C-alpha positions in Angstrom: 8.4 78.6 77.4 9.8 81.2 74.9 6.2 81.8 73.7 4.9 82.5 77.2 7.9 84.0 79.1 10.6 86.6 78.4 13.7 84.5 77.7 17.0 86.2 77.1 19.3 83.2 76.6 19.0 79.4 76.3 21.8 77.0 77.3 21.9 73.6 75.8 23.9 70.7 77.1 26.9 69.2 75.4 26.5 66.8 72.5 24.9 67.0 69.1 21.5 68.7 68.9 18.6 66.2 68.9 15.5 66.8 66.8 13.6 68.6 69.6 16.6 70.9 70.1 16.8 71.7 66.4 13.1 72.7 66.4 13.7 74.9 69.5 16.6 76.5 67.7 14.4 77.4 64.8 12.1 79.2 67.2 15.0 80.9 69.0 16.4 82.1 65.7 13.0 83.5 64.7 12.7 85.3 68.0 16.3 86.4 68.0 17.0 84.7 71.3 20.7 83.8 71.9 21.6 80.3 72.7 24.8 78.5 73.7 25.9 74.9 74.3 28.5 73.2 76.4 29.5 76.2 78.4 31.7 76.1 81.5 30.3 79.0 83.5 27.6 81.6 83.5 27.7 84.9 85.4 24.5 86.0 87.0 25.0 89.4 88.8 27.7 88.7 91.4 27.2 84.9 91.3 28.4 82.2 89.0 26.9 78.9 87.8 29.5 76.3 87.0 28.7 73.6 84.5 30.5 70.3 85.4 30.9 68.7 82.0 33.3 65.7 81.8 32.8 64.6 78.3 30.1 64.0 75.6 28.1 60.9 76.2 26.1 58.8 73.7 22.8 59.3 75.6 20.8 62.4 76.4 20.5 61.8 80.1 24.2 61.7 80.7 24.6 64.8 78.6 22.4 66.7 81.0 23.8 70.0 82.3 25.1 69.4 85.8 25.4 72.7 87.6 26.9 73.9 90.9 26.8 77.3 92.5 27.5 78.9 95.8 25.1 81.5 97.1 25.9 83.4 100.3 28.0 80.5 101.5 25.5 77.7 100.6 26.4 75.2 97.9 23.7 74.1 95.5 24.0 71.3 93.0 21.6 70.5 90.1 22.1 67.0 88.6 19.6 67.1 85.6 19.1 63.5 84.4 22.7 62.5 84.8 23.3 58.8 85.8 25.8 57.2 88.1 28.3 57.0 85.2 28.4 60.8 85.0 28.4 61.1 88.8 31.6 58.9 89.0 33.3 61.0 86.4 32.3 64.2 88.1 33.7 62.9 91.4 37.0 62.0 89.6 37.3 65.5 88.1 36.0 67.9 90.7 36.3 68.3 94.5 32.7 68.4 95.6 32.3 68.2 99.4 29.4 69.1 101.6 26.7 70.2 99.2 24.0 72.0 101.1 21.2 71.5 98.5 21.1 68.7 95.9 18.5 68.6 93.1 18.5 64.8 92.8 19.3 63.4 89.4 16.7 61.9 87.1 13.7 62.2 89.4 15.2 59.8 92.0 15.6 57.1 89.4 17.7 54.0 90.3 20.1 55.0 87.6 21.2 58.1 89.6 22.3 59.0 93.1 24.7 56.2 93.7 25.8 55.6 97.3 29.4 56.6 96.4 28.3 59.9 95.0 25.9 60.8 97.8 28.4 59.8 100.5 31.0 62.0 98.8 28.9 65.1 98.3 27.0 64.6 101.6 23.9 66.8 100.9 22.1 68.4 103.8 18.9 68.8 101.7 17.8 66.8 98.7 15.0 67.9 96.3 13.3 65.3 94.1 11.3 66.7 91.3 8.7 64.0 90.6 5.0 63.7 89.6 2.5 61.9 91.8 1.9 58.3 91.0 4.2 58.5 88.0 4.4 55.5 85.7 8.1 55.0 86.3 7.7 54.5 90.1 10.1 57.5 90.8 11.6 58.0 93.2 13.3 54.6 93.7 13.2 53.2 97.2 16.9 52.5 97.2 17.7 56.1 96.2 15.5 57.3 99.1 17.5 55.0 101.5 20.8 56.3 100.0 19.6 59.9 100.8 18.5 59.0 104.3 21.1 61.3 106.0 19.7 64.2 104.0 16.4 66.0 104.6 14.4 65.0 101.5 11.8 67.2 99.8 9.6 65.8 97.0 7.4 67.8 94.7 4.8 65.0 94.7 4.4 65.3 98.5 5.6 68.8 99.3 4.5 70.7 96.1 6.7 73.6 95.2 9.9 74.0 97.2 11.6 77.3 97.7 15.0 78.0 99.3 15.5 81.5 100.6 18.7 82.9 102.1 18.1 85.8 104.5 20.5 87.1 107.1 22.9 84.2 106.1 20.3 81.6 107.1 18.8 79.1 104.7 15.0 78.9 104.9 12.9 76.3 103.1 9.3 76.8 102.2 6.9 74.4 100.6 3.4 74.9 99.1 1.3 71.8 99.0 0.3 70.5 95.6 
């Protein structure tokens, strides 16, 4: 991405850098792009992204950045590839009720989106980023059932998914793949 787009900063998750991240850091250093890891919050204009770290894990998926933000009164939560282990610890540490938009963890894998977690955060809309006919069988049927109280959008079926807030109303647009 840094070779094709203007990137000002890169944020890594918590934990030791893996080999891929070390290679990326070499490129960032060469291009003089700043990078950070394990941050708690990031200001973007008048808004903030909050990084919900609980601890460092021994696997890359659970070290995913989990991010929450509120934009014009709407709560957005991005789960990365975090598993139900991380979900439980996030629930124990943070008060997360009534999320408007959830980017579902780990492409809807059975390792994420536990019933306890989904029932607690109660998302109105859920977005699953997943490829068509992927070899992993994502999203998992049980996860889809767990999310049944939420309006589900999937990139394999809906294509790109855009959330716009205009006049304090949340509007969702899709563009077929």
